[in-house]
Backbone bond lengths (Angstrom), bond angles and torsions (degrees), N, CA, C in turn:
res aa  C-N    CA-C-N  psi(-1)  N-CA   C-N-CA  omega(-1)  CA-C   N-CA-C  phi
1 M - - - 1.397 - - 1.522 116.95 -
2 P 1.359 118.85 141.47 1.459 118.84 174.20 1.501 118.80 -42.71
3 I 1.190 122.00 148.12 1.413 116.71 176.80 1.543 111.51 -86.01
4 A 1.429 116.50 133.00 1.508 115.82 -178.16 1.495 109.41 -67.06
5 V 1.372 115.63 134.88 1.401 119.56 -174.74 1.625 106.17 -66.88
6 E 1.270 119.12 -33.66 1.457 123.55 178.14 1.541 108.41 -54.08
7 D 1.328 120.98 -30.77 1.336 122.05 -170.50 1.473 108.34 -84.97
8 V 1.324 116.38 -25.37 1.496 122.25 178.10 1.468 115.14 -78.62
9 I 1.342 116.15 -27.21 1.453 126.12 -176.26 1.571 107.34 -60.13
10 G 1.144 119.38 -43.63 1.458 122.36 -177.62 1.468 114.12 -73.00
11 R 1.377 116.81 -8.39 1.569 120.95 173.86 1.365 112.21 -91.75
12 V 1.360 117.53 -7.07 1.523 120.43 -167.00 1.624 97.75 -108.38
13 P 1.240 118.06 114.89 1.450 119.15 174.59 1.470 118.41 -57.72
14 L 1.244 120.15 -27.40 1.438 128.46 -176.83 1.529 106.94 -69.88
15 F 1.336 121.25 -27.30 1.490 130.97 -171.03 1.493 112.68 -110.31
16 A 1.350 117.63 -28.87 1.452 122.96 -176.36 1.442 118.72 -47.21
17 G 1.271 119.30 121.09 1.484 116.40 171.71 1.661 109.72 90.23
18 R 1.271 116.75 -9.35 1.419 118.12 179.03 1.504 112.42 -79.35
19 K 1.342 114.18 131.14 1.503 121.23 173.72 1.511 117.83 -92.81
20 D 1.403 111.27 -4.13 1.562 109.20 -166.83 1.649 104.41 -115.89
21 L 1.289 112.64 32.02 1.518 115.04 179.18 1.569 105.25 -77.14
22 Q 1.370 115.98 142.52 1.382 123.69 158.62 1.404 114.31 -111.38
23 I 1.271 120.90 121.70 1.540 123.78 -169.32 1.568 107.63 -114.66
24 S 1.295 114.82 124.48 1.522 124.85 177.62 1.455 111.66 -125.74
25 P 1.370 120.46 129.31 1.409 113.32 171.53 1.540 121.03 -71.33
26 L 1.227 119.79 143.48 1.545 118.90 179.88 1.578 106.53 -102.31
27 G 1.283 111.27 135.57 1.509 118.27 177.75 1.497 112.42 -85.57
28 G 1.316 117.04 173.23 1.433 119.51 161.47 1.613 104.28 108.42
29 G 1.305 121.97 -21.78 1.492 119.93 -170.80 1.572 102.99 -89.46
30 I 1.342 118.59 152.58 1.488 122.68 176.93 1.611 108.66 -132.21
31 T 1.293 111.62 11.57 1.455 114.70 170.31 1.471 116.97 -120.14
32 N 1.408 120.18 -35.19 1.397 127.69 -166.92 1.494 106.58 -122.03
33 Q 1.532 116.99 174.86 1.310 119.54 165.69 1.583 106.78 -106.71
34 N 1.283 119.35 127.99 1.390 127.99 -173.37 1.577 110.86 -117.71
35 Y 1.273 122.52 135.86 1.448 132.80 -179.13 1.480 111.08 -133.80
36 R 1.348 113.36 149.36 1.468 126.36 164.98 1.460 107.69 -98.65
37 I 1.278 115.54 128.94 1.509 125.63 -178.34 1.518 109.20 -113.20
38 D 1.303 125.84 104.04 1.417 124.91 176.05 1.433 112.77 -95.03
39 I 1.316 121.38 138.65 1.485 126.82 177.13 1.527 106.26 -137.23
40 G 1.216 123.41 94.49 1.458 126.85 -167.96 1.407 116.20 59.68
41 D 1.407 116.86 -120.48 1.527 117.99 173.80 1.503 111.97 -86.13
42 E 1.234 124.14 -3.57 1.571 125.13 173.68 1.409 117.23 -91.71
43 A 1.316 114.53 143.63 1.370 120.80 175.97 1.446 116.11 -130.96
44 F 1.401 123.97 142.57 1.398 125.21 -172.46 1.471 108.20 -138.91
45 A 1.335 113.65 156.78 1.483 118.22 -174.04 1.696 100.20 -113.97
46 L 1.320 112.71 132.38 1.426 120.41 -178.16 1.587 102.66 -112.74
47 R 1.286 114.91 129.47 1.533 118.05 169.81 1.437 109.25 -119.80
48 I 1.396 112.82 126.73 1.426 123.82 -176.64 1.570 102.98 -106.43
49 A 1.293 122.54 118.64 1.447 121.79 -171.86 1.595 108.45 -68.26
50 G 1.397 114.46 136.87 1.532 117.32 -179.40 1.547 104.29 -71.18
51 A 1.409 105.56 167.36 1.500 116.42 173.61 1.533 113.48 -54.88
52 N 1.326 110.53 146.61 1.544 120.98 173.95 1.600 112.46 47.98
53 T 1.229 118.65 24.60 1.458 115.45 175.96 1.497 121.92 -61.77
54 D 1.351 111.37 -11.79 1.556 117.61 175.79 1.424 106.84 -71.18
55 L 1.408 120.52 -29.61 1.467 125.17 173.06 1.579 116.11 -60.95
56 L 1.302 114.63 -14.10 1.433 125.26 -177.02 1.554 107.68 -97.54
57 G 1.384 113.45 2.21 1.496 115.52 -177.58 1.552 116.44 79.21
58 I 1.359 111.45 14.53 1.487 114.10 178.95 1.506 111.89 -86.32
59 D 1.318 118.80 127.37 1.376 124.61 173.02 1.617 113.05 -114.01
60 R 1.249 110.21 106.34 1.509 116.31 -166.17 1.543 112.15 -63.26
61 E 1.327 119.03 -28.22 1.517 119.27 171.77 1.425 102.73 -63.35
62 N 1.316 121.51 -59.72 1.388 120.70 -171.88 1.636 118.50 -52.32
63 E 1.392 108.64 -35.66 1.452 119.27 173.87 1.592 110.49 -65.12
64 H 1.223 113.95 -46.77 1.428 117.49 -176.10 1.566 108.15 -62.92
65 L 1.420 122.60 -42.80 1.453 120.36 173.06 1.413 117.17 -65.27
66 A 1.278 118.14 -38.18 1.509 116.45 173.81 1.524 116.36 -64.80
67 N 1.285 110.97 -41.22 1.549 114.97 -179.73 1.493 102.24 -63.97
68 T 1.318 126.07 -43.69 1.461 127.15 -174.33 1.479 111.07 -63.15
69 Y 1.364 120.65 -38.40 1.438 130.22 175.65 1.574 106.32 -61.54
70 A 1.314 111.25 -55.90 1.508 113.74 -177.79 1.488 113.91 -60.44
71 A 1.323 119.67 -37.73 1.538 126.82 179.12 1.497 103.59 -62.54
72 E 1.264 122.70 -43.95 1.531 122.02 -175.35 1.513 108.81 -61.39
73 L 1.374 116.62 -25.56 1.449 118.81 179.37 1.486 113.80 -95.77
74 G 1.295 111.17 2.93 1.575 115.82 177.86 1.408 112.10 77.30
75 I 1.386 123.51 17.30 1.439 125.25 179.55 1.474 107.38 -92.71
76 A 1.338 119.64 -41.67 1.460 123.13 -179.61 1.435 114.45 -108.70
77 P 1.307 123.77 157.69 1.470 122.38 178.12 1.548 110.78 -65.54
78 E 1.320 114.80 148.69 1.432 120.22 179.96 1.551 113.29 -56.99
79 V 1.372 112.73 140.44 1.389 116.45 175.70 1.450 110.01 -96.22
80 L 1.400 118.46 130.88 1.387 127.17 -167.77 1.410 109.71 -111.58
81 A 1.316 120.83 -36.85 1.589 122.38 -177.69 1.413 103.79 -150.57
82 F 1.408 113.40 150.74 1.445 122.07 171.21 1.555 104.43 -145.34
83 V 1.288 118.27 119.35 1.373 124.16 -167.33 1.580 104.98 -105.81
84 R 1.402 118.79 120.48 1.350 121.66 -179.41 1.573 109.23 -101.10
85 P 1.228 128.43 149.33 1.501 124.01 4.36 1.520 109.28 -88.56
86 E 1.269 127.02 -11.06 1.400 124.27 -174.45 1.495 117.92 -64.06
87 G 1.315 117.53 -24.05 1.375 123.67 175.41 1.639 109.85 80.16
88 Y 1.301 117.19 27.43 1.391 124.87 176.65 1.557 102.30 -63.97
89 L 1.501 114.84 125.90 1.523 117.44 177.82 1.493 113.60 -120.90
90 V 1.345 113.48 129.60 1.504 120.47 178.79 1.543 108.52 -113.28
91 T 1.319 112.46 124.70 1.448 114.39 176.54 1.605 105.22 -129.43
92 R 1.270 110.33 166.62 1.505 122.14 176.89 1.435 109.75 -59.83
93 F 1.320 125.42 125.58 1.429 127.46 172.20 1.496 106.53 -79.25
94 L 1.344 116.10 123.50 1.397 118.49 178.33 1.620 115.09 -84.35
95 Q 1.258 112.24 90.41 1.539 119.11 -168.30 1.456 107.67 -65.49
96 Q 1.278 119.39 -31.71 1.583 115.37 -178.45 1.496 114.97 -96.48
97 A 1.297 116.43 13.66 1.497 120.64 177.14 1.455 110.70 -91.89
98 R 1.399 113.57 152.05 1.490 120.91 177.11 1.482 107.93 -124.73
99 P 1.206 118.98 157.58 1.343 128.97 170.22 1.610 112.10 -63.55
100 I 1.370 120.67 142.96 1.505 122.82 179.37 1.459 104.61 -100.75
101 P 1.291 124.67 108.52 1.440 129.01 176.43 1.557 109.11 -52.37
102 P 1.462 119.02 150.33 1.380 117.15 177.29 1.525 113.13 -56.66
103 E 1.245 115.65 -43.12 1.457 119.93 -173.09 1.475 109.39 -59.50
104 E 1.259 114.36 -32.68 1.637 119.90 175.65 1.495 113.88 -66.81
105 L 1.460 109.84 -41.04 1.453 112.44 -178.61 1.530 112.05 -74.10
106 R 1.360 119.13 -8.28 1.360 120.66 178.29 1.588 115.93 -88.90
107 Q 1.444 108.81 -1.91 1.491 118.95 -177.90 1.573 112.31 -83.49
108 P 1.284 118.95 135.32 1.472 120.00 174.76 1.511 117.45 -38.62
109 A 1.367 114.15 -46.21 1.436 111.27 -176.96 1.442 118.21 -64.17
110 T 1.431 113.36 -37.06 1.402 120.50 179.83 1.457 112.29 -74.55
111 I 1.445 115.87 -39.39 1.601 114.69 170.55 1.515 112.31 -49.36
112 R 1.273 115.31 -45.00 1.448 115.97 178.45 1.417 117.95 -58.72
113 R 1.322 116.76 -39.16 1.469 117.88 179.17 1.541 106.70 -70.86
114 V 1.342 118.50 -41.26 1.547 114.99 177.96 1.417 111.10 -57.39
115 V 1.384 116.39 -45.58 1.474 118.47 178.29 1.490 113.80 -52.45
116 E 1.253 114.25 -45.03 1.629 118.69 177.65 1.488 109.43 -50.80
117 A 1.387 110.13 -50.33 1.429 116.84 -175.58 1.562 112.84 -63.64
118 L 1.308 112.73 -31.03 1.500 118.84 -177.23 1.556 111.17 -77.87
119 H 1.400 114.60 -33.97 1.330 123.00 176.11 1.641 106.20 -58.80
120 K 1.388 117.00 -48.97 1.466 121.06 -178.97 1.502 112.34 -56.18
121 I 1.461 108.55 -49.54 1.455 115.37 -178.19 1.489 117.15 -60.22
122 H 1.418 112.91 -38.50 1.433 115.81 172.67 1.524 120.59 -70.56
123 A 1.259 112.04 -13.91 1.516 118.63 174.67 1.529 116.10 -100.14
124 M 1.360 112.86 3.67 1.456 118.05 175.19 1.517 114.36 -62.56
125 P 1.382 118.58 153.82 1.432 119.44 167.56 1.575 114.27 -44.50
126 A 1.348 113.89 150.76 1.480 114.89 -179.90 1.523 111.02 -64.64
127 V 1.328 111.81 153.05 1.525 115.36 174.63 1.548 106.34 -113.75
128 P 1.262 119.54 161.72 1.503 114.51 178.03 1.367 121.52 -72.82
129 G 1.450 121.71 -27.77 1.327 120.68 174.38 1.544 118.99 -73.03
130 T 1.376 115.14 157.72 1.472 122.97 175.86 1.477 110.25 -115.68
131 F 1.283 115.71 160.35 1.487 116.79 178.86 1.548 106.26 -143.40
132 S 1.274 116.48 126.75 1.491 123.74 173.78 1.565 108.12 -138.19
133 P 1.149 114.66 118.22 1.605 118.94 176.13 1.438 114.33 -53.46
134 F 1.426 115.89 -35.64 1.362 119.21 -176.56 1.679 111.52 -71.46
135 R 1.395 109.93 -39.94 1.441 108.47 175.12 1.453 116.63 -74.90
136 V 1.319 116.31 -29.92 1.385 115.87 175.29 1.466 119.32 -67.26
137 V 1.401 116.45 -36.60 1.609 120.79 169.61 1.493 109.12 -57.57
138 E 1.351 118.52 -38.39 1.501 117.96 -174.22 1.525 105.63 -75.00
139 T 1.229 126.67 -48.20 1.413 131.31 -179.42 1.537 110.87 -62.40
140 Y 1.231 120.66 -45.67 1.480 118.15 170.32 1.441 114.56 -58.33
141 A 1.297 120.87 -41.06 1.444 125.09 -177.61 1.482 111.59 -65.97
142 E 1.301 115.89 -38.23 1.547 120.38 174.35 1.411 109.18 -63.15
143 T 1.401 119.28 -49.82 1.468 122.65 -175.92 1.473 109.10 -63.77
144 A 1.252 115.49 -51.93 1.626 119.13 -177.48 1.553 109.66 -57.08
145 A 1.328 118.36 -38.92 1.495 119.12 -179.38 1.644 105.01 -66.24
146 R 1.239 120.55 -37.62 1.537 121.61 176.53 1.499 113.48 -56.01
147 Y 1.372 110.86 -30.46 1.539 116.75 -174.75 1.519 111.26 -98.32
148 G 1.323 109.28 4.47 1.488 115.05 171.82 1.560 116.02 73.95
149 V 1.332 114.39 31.39 1.419 126.40 -177.03 1.661 103.52 -78.88
150 R 1.347 110.65 139.34 1.443 118.77 176.61 1.563 110.86 -77.22
151 F 1.235 117.29 132.19 1.426 121.46 177.60 1.610 109.57 -97.20
152 P 1.376 113.94 158.34 1.529 112.23 173.31 1.496 107.38 -74.40
153 D 1.340 110.21 158.05 1.486 121.58 -175.46 1.681 105.42 -61.22
154 S 1.229 113.88 -34.82 1.540 117.81 -175.66 1.407 119.27 -83.07
155 F 1.383 111.01 15.49 1.531 117.69 -169.76 1.486 110.63 -61.93
156 E 1.310 122.01 -50.83 1.524 124.33 178.50 1.468 111.98 -59.29
157 W 1.408 118.90 -37.37 1.378 118.04 175.16 1.612 115.74 -63.76
158 L 1.343 115.40 -34.27 1.417 125.46 178.50 1.536 106.47 -69.08
159 L 1.386 121.10 -43.23 1.392 122.42 -179.25 1.526 111.01 -67.50
160 G 1.285 116.86 -28.28 1.566 115.91 173.39 1.506 111.23 -68.16
161 H 1.284 120.18 -35.24 1.400 119.81 -177.25 1.563 106.46 -79.75
162 K 1.307 121.98 -27.99 1.364 122.53 176.63 1.585 102.61 -60.32
163 Q 1.367 116.45 -52.15 1.458 115.23 -171.27 1.588 111.18 -65.17
164 Q 1.283 115.15 -26.26 1.579 113.97 172.20 1.598 110.82 -63.22
165 I 1.331 116.73 -42.76 1.363 117.31 179.56 1.541 109.78 -60.65
166 E 1.432 117.13 -54.51 1.367 115.06 -177.36 1.556 116.91 -54.16
167 T 1.345 113.58 -40.48 1.409 119.73 -176.83 1.504 107.94 -65.21
168 A 1.328 121.23 -37.35 1.456 123.54 -179.40 1.514 108.46 -70.35
169 F 1.368 119.61 -32.86 1.424 123.53 -175.47 1.608 105.65 -71.47
170 L 1.312 117.87 -35.30 1.438 117.55 -175.57 1.545 110.72 -63.18
171 K 1.267 118.73 -11.98 1.479 119.50 173.89 1.398 116.62 -91.05
172 D 1.288 115.31 -1.01 1.557 125.41 166.38 1.484 113.88 -136.24
173 P 1.374 118.08 76.42 1.403 121.68 -163.83 1.698 102.84 -70.66
174 F 1.406 110.43 154.79 1.401 115.40 -177.31 1.628 107.92 -116.48
175 T 1.254 114.59 161.64 1.459 126.32 170.86 1.510 114.61 -83.56
176 P 1.183 129.08 112.46 1.360 126.50 177.51 1.550 115.86 -54.86
177 R 1.333 120.25 131.09 1.363 127.15 -179.18 1.581 110.97 -129.35
178 P 1.329 117.44 152.45 1.528 115.27 174.17 1.615 103.25 -62.99
179 C 1.275 117.15 130.16 1.501 124.50 176.68 1.487 110.01 -131.20
180 H 1.304 117.33 161.82 1.518 127.85 -174.03 1.448 108.28 -86.26
181 N 1.365 115.35 -54.80 1.498 133.27 169.56 1.553 112.89 70.26
182 D 1.431 113.95 17.35 1.535 116.20 174.02 1.439 108.46 -146.51
183 L 1.298 122.01 63.61 1.531 126.24 -167.46 1.474 107.46 -89.63
184 L 1.294 119.67 51.18 1.499 123.72 175.03 1.585 107.96 -67.32
185 N 1.271 109.21 159.48 1.527 113.30 -177.85 1.536 113.90 -61.85
186 G 1.274 110.25 -36.28 1.590 115.83 -178.75 1.625 109.66 -68.07
187 N 1.295 117.61 -11.62 1.448 113.00 -176.81 1.524 110.25 -98.36
188 F 1.316 119.31 14.58 1.403 124.25 176.01 1.616 110.08 -108.77
189 L 1.319 114.26 138.52 1.582 120.21 172.61 1.442 104.63 -139.30
190 D 1.335 114.76 162.92 1.528 120.44 177.45 1.550 103.36 -140.14
191 D 1.446 112.88 123.01 1.425 119.96 167.18 1.314 109.89 -131.85
192 G 1.348 118.98 48.54 1.534 130.21 -170.69 1.358 116.36 100.48
193 Q 1.335 114.02 -22.01 1.470 118.92 176.96 1.611 99.41 -140.79
194 V 1.317 107.65 162.50 1.496 117.55 173.87 1.429 114.09 -77.50
195 R 1.368 119.73 117.47 1.436 127.28 171.37 1.538 117.74 -106.45
196 I 1.272 114.77 144.20 1.419 117.02 -172.26 1.454 109.91 -128.53
197 L 1.413 120.74 119.98 1.368 126.94 -178.51 1.507 114.60 -96.29
198 D 1.403 117.23 173.83 1.417 125.31 170.43 1.582 111.36 60.86
199 W 1.350 110.73 88.01 1.479 122.48 177.42 1.525 120.27 -93.34
200 E 1.395 108.86 11.20 1.482 112.52 -172.69 1.492 121.03 -52.01
201 Y 1.378 113.41 -32.95 1.498 120.13 -173.04 1.604 105.37 -102.87
202 A 1.169 123.48 6.81 1.452 126.93 177.97 1.535 107.79 -51.98
203 G 1.306 118.84 144.71 1.501 127.04 179.46 1.478 110.33 175.27
204 M 1.289 114.94 172.47 1.511 121.82 176.39 1.436 106.21 -80.43
205 G 1.288 110.23 123.40 1.512 114.09 -178.55 1.547 110.18 -154.24
206 D 1.310 112.00 -151.07 1.560 123.24 -174.88 1.525 105.89 -102.69
207 V 1.358 117.42 121.10 1.277 120.17 -171.52 1.614 111.78 -66.41
208 F 1.303 112.04 -17.83 1.471 117.04 177.73 1.624 109.92 -73.40
209 F 1.315 119.61 -16.45 1.366 112.56 172.39 1.492 112.44 -75.30
210 D 1.341 118.42 -40.16 1.528 124.53 172.29 1.623 107.29 -52.29
211 L 1.285 119.52 -51.25 1.406 120.38 173.13 1.430 120.95 -56.71
212 A 1.321 114.12 -48.11 1.468 118.26 170.94 1.462 120.45 -60.92
213 N 1.402 107.61 -46.26 1.511 117.71 176.04 1.584 113.58 -52.69
214 F 1.361 110.69 -46.09 1.461 117.00 179.21 1.575 109.65 -69.40
215 A 1.228 121.48 -40.36 1.501 122.50 179.05 1.428 115.00 -64.82
216 I 1.413 117.60 -50.83 1.415 117.68 -176.09 1.598 113.21 -67.83
217 N 1.345 113.27 -33.36 1.373 116.97 178.05 1.535 117.64 -64.45
218 H 1.363 108.25 -21.18 1.545 116.91 -178.71 1.547 112.22 -110.36
219 D 1.406 113.00 10.35 1.507 115.44 173.04 1.497 110.18 65.94
220 F 1.291 119.60 42.25 1.553 120.87 177.93 1.417 107.41 -60.09
221 D 1.173 121.70 146.22 1.557 125.99 162.77 1.508 104.01 -99.71
222 D 1.518 110.72 178.87 1.433 120.04 -174.21 1.492 109.27 -50.35
223 Q 1.344 116.56 -53.84 1.465 120.94 -176.62 1.522 114.25 -54.24
224 Q 1.379 113.23 -43.22 1.409 112.43 -177.88 1.475 109.98 -73.87
225 D 1.262 120.09 -31.73 1.546 122.27 178.04 1.504 105.65 -60.12
226 R 1.337 116.60 -45.07 1.577 114.73 -179.04 1.424 111.20 -69.64
227 F 1.247 126.64 -31.03 1.356 123.57 179.99 1.464 112.46 -70.65
228 L 1.368 114.95 -39.99 1.548 120.91 175.35 1.524 108.92 -58.09
229 V 1.385 117.52 -48.96 1.442 118.16 176.25 1.502 118.64 -59.09
230 E 1.331 115.60 -39.08 1.458 124.22 172.82 1.509 112.47 -60.29
231 C 1.346 114.08 -47.90 1.505 116.66 179.24 1.490 110.45 -64.61
232 Y 1.234 121.44 -37.32 1.410 126.66 -175.49 1.561 110.44 -71.25
233 F 1.314 115.39 -50.50 1.377 119.43 -168.43 1.575 118.13 -108.58
234 G 1.402 111.29 -13.92 1.538 122.14 -171.28 1.421 115.58 90.52
235 Q 1.366 115.44 -22.28 1.518 118.46 -177.56 1.547 103.78 -152.87
236 A 1.382 109.97 138.52 1.466 121.22 -177.47 1.581 102.43 -100.40
237 T 1.347 118.70 85.22 1.576 119.45 179.36 1.560 100.88 -78.37
238 P 1.380 112.29 155.91 1.499 123.60 165.20 1.479 116.75 -38.64
239 A 1.383 118.71 -48.11 1.487 126.83 177.56 1.502 110.61 -62.69
240 R 1.302 114.78 -48.77 1.496 113.98 178.25 1.518 114.89 -61.89
241 M 1.368 114.27 -46.41 1.416 117.21 174.90 1.528 113.92 -55.28
242 A 1.303 115.99 -44.23 1.428 121.94 174.58 1.476 118.33 -50.45
243 R 1.419 106.08 -49.70 1.425 113.96 -178.69 1.538 114.05 -64.87
244 L 1.393 113.76 -38.63 1.403 114.53 173.39 1.580 115.72 -60.65
245 K 1.271 110.11 -45.89 1.429 112.58 177.46 1.526 120.55 -54.89
246 L 1.320 115.83 -39.46 1.389 127.25 -179.56 1.396 107.97 -79.30
247 M 1.282 124.81 -30.67 1.492 127.59 -179.95 1.547 104.32 -74.40
248 K 1.228 118.39 -29.51 1.544 119.00 178.60 1.512 111.55 -68.40
249 V 1.330 113.74 -24.51 1.416 118.73 172.61 1.507 113.71 -73.35
250 M 1.354 113.24 -35.02 1.405 121.54 -178.14 1.523 112.17 -76.85
251 S 1.331 112.44 -27.14 1.502 121.82 170.67 1.397 112.92 -61.82
252 D 1.349 121.62 -43.37 1.411 131.27 -179.96 1.469 105.77 -70.08
253 F 1.408 121.16 -45.60 1.509 119.14 -172.59 1.621 104.83 -66.97
254 R 1.222 115.17 -38.59 1.459 117.96 -177.94 1.580 107.55 -60.35
255 E 1.359 113.67 -45.38 1.389 121.58 -171.27 1.693 106.42 -67.71
256 S 1.253 111.20 -44.32 1.483 119.92 175.39 1.426 117.16 -48.82
257 M 1.426 112.35 -54.55 1.461 123.51 175.87 1.434 112.87 -61.46
258 W 1.293 119.09 -41.00 1.468 123.13 177.70 1.550 107.60 -54.95
259 G 1.361 117.05 -47.52 1.366 122.28 176.49 1.548 114.39 -56.95
260 L 1.233 116.16 -48.37 1.423 124.63 -179.06 1.502 109.41 -57.90
261 L 1.434 116.12 -50.69 1.473 120.26 -176.88 1.525 108.18 -63.98
262 Q 1.347 120.94 -38.49 1.356 121.17 179.49 1.593 114.18 -55.94
263 I 1.297 107.15 -39.55 1.506 111.79 176.80 1.441 115.66 -44.54
264 G 1.471 110.28 -41.51 1.489 117.59 -175.64 1.493 113.12 -80.90
265 I 1.290 118.46 -34.55 1.364 123.59 -166.49 1.620 119.26 -110.72
266 S 1.304 115.46 -22.06 1.491 113.80 -175.29 1.536 112.42 -81.65
267 Q 1.340 115.26 155.94 1.373 124.49 171.52 1.465 116.97 -103.81
268 L 1.415 116.50 0.04 1.374 124.50 -178.35 1.471 111.19 -81.83
269 D 1.508 107.37 150.39 1.504 110.50 173.01 1.414 116.98 -86.61
270 F 1.297 114.17 98.30 1.555 116.10 -172.53 1.616 106.21 -153.46
271 D 1.222 117.92 145.40 1.453 123.13 -177.57 1.657 107.82 -84.05
272 F 1.307 110.86 84.27 1.512 119.00 -172.26 1.601 103.98 -77.06
273 R 1.405 120.86 -32.67 1.285 121.82 -178.11 1.555 108.46 -69.17
274 G 1.238 118.07 -41.54 1.463 117.12 176.14 1.515 112.43 -64.31
275 Y 1.239 120.77 -39.25 1.431 132.70 179.16 1.635 106.96 -53.11
276 A 1.467 111.33 -54.39 1.380 117.37 -174.84 1.550 111.08 -70.83
277 D 1.304 115.55 -32.89 1.427 118.12 -176.49 1.632 109.22 -68.47
278 K 1.247 109.94 -40.36 1.663 118.00 174.39 1.582 107.42 -48.65
279 H 1.288 109.02 -54.05 1.468 112.15 -171.47 1.549 115.27 -74.62
280 F 1.294 122.06 -25.01 1.313 133.30 178.60 1.599 102.10 -68.24
281 A 1.450 113.31 -53.37 1.416 115.38 179.35 1.460 115.24 -50.21
282 R 1.346 115.50 -50.59 1.600 121.09 -173.73 1.502 107.29 -69.88
283 M 1.496 117.71 -29.10 1.505 110.57 175.83 1.530 110.75 -74.49
284 R 1.203 121.38 -32.81 1.457 120.51 176.67 1.577 112.72 -60.95
285 A 1.364 115.11 -46.59 1.364 118.74 176.86 1.557 112.73 -57.42
286 K 1.258 121.24 -40.84 1.447 121.59 -176.87 1.571 107.61 -78.39
287 I 1.263 124.53 -23.59 1.435 124.92 169.50 1.476 110.38 -68.66
288 Q 1.253 118.97 -38.00 1.495 123.26 172.80 1.589 117.68 -75.31
289 D 1.291 113.63 0.78 1.489 114.67 -176.16 1.450 106.19 -66.71
290 P 1.368 118.13 143.15 1.574 122.02 175.64 1.479 110.32 -52.69
291 G 1.199 123.97 -29.29 1.453 127.55 -174.68 1.490 122.74 -78.17
292 W 1.442 110.12 -7.23 1.462 123.80 -176.53 1.606 114.99 -45.18
293 S 1.244 113.33 -59.24 1.423 122.49 178.75 1.474 113.99 -56.85
294 T 1.380 114.10 -42.65 1.479 116.66 -179.78 1.420 111.71 -67.27
295 W 1.326 117.79 -37.09 1.556 120.86 -172.48 1.595 102.07 -68.01
296 L 1.360 121.46 -40.83 1.461 123.76 178.56 1.599 112.25 -58.57
297 L 1.277 114.04 -38.87 1.423 121.82 178.36 1.604 114.23 -74.02
298 E 1.328 114.55 -43.81 1.398 121.26 -175.81 1.708 109.40 -69.13
299 V 1.340 114.67 -25.20 1.462 119.04 -178.73 1.518 106.93 -66.08
300 A 1.330 114.81 -41.61 1.518 119.24 -175.59 1.434 114.01 -63.42
301 H 1.523 119.21 -17.00 1.494 121.40 -177.65 1.499 108.35 -78.35
302 G 1.438 120.07 -11.81 1.388 120.28 -177.54 1.456 115.40 78.61
303 A 1.423 118.24 157.49 1.418 125.24 -167.83 1.684 105.44 -76.53
């Protein structure tokens, strides 16, 4: 059963004993329980971790540290409380911030702003956690199988293409950097500068995953992909474009497997099967793109 927010309040020193709290549920999340807490003119966001989120590879200590680093850079909301061992997280609620619609995030000026934020994230101090979409897919698959979740008929075919990508990437090794790894549209806000929420999956990884994850979650076309890579690197070489295209496939594979695993472990009322199927379908389409073989070859040439 979901944890009662009233039971959590007493565990948060910032709120304990207060009689003037106004508590409002926040929508949009499909993993955790999220609330807005108002005290006078101040507003806070309280995140209560969902059940079994450790099976999703989430380390709350790592999340807390990454969120703290990003907040110090002005990218994420300020962290005000972190309650152990439950991992309850309280951040400043950005009352003046607005969501950024996907169509706005596809515009050149906004892409530039997001790239500026990503450069700052990728230059943050190292965090203990690591993130590899290849290992995440494998771990999620193992756990989902233990919970008896039904896999798509094409799963072995998809795994074979995953291996092709990883083999190609080994020819162009990357330097691990702190990455966000979950750049869904709902994690972006604007209050005069781009703010990024939800650092659950942050870890040391490949910056191309952040770029690809951002691009595919906002339906970038080829022109927008190229502009994104040019903004980030200064030049969109064939190898960089190929790595982005292939990492978009891995972003969808990770998201698909996340949905499958949630079918087995989540207590939330959400169509995780439909979520997984949507990403599997998009992944298959990209694997069948005429450019697939060329992308694999281009990656080997290096950035």
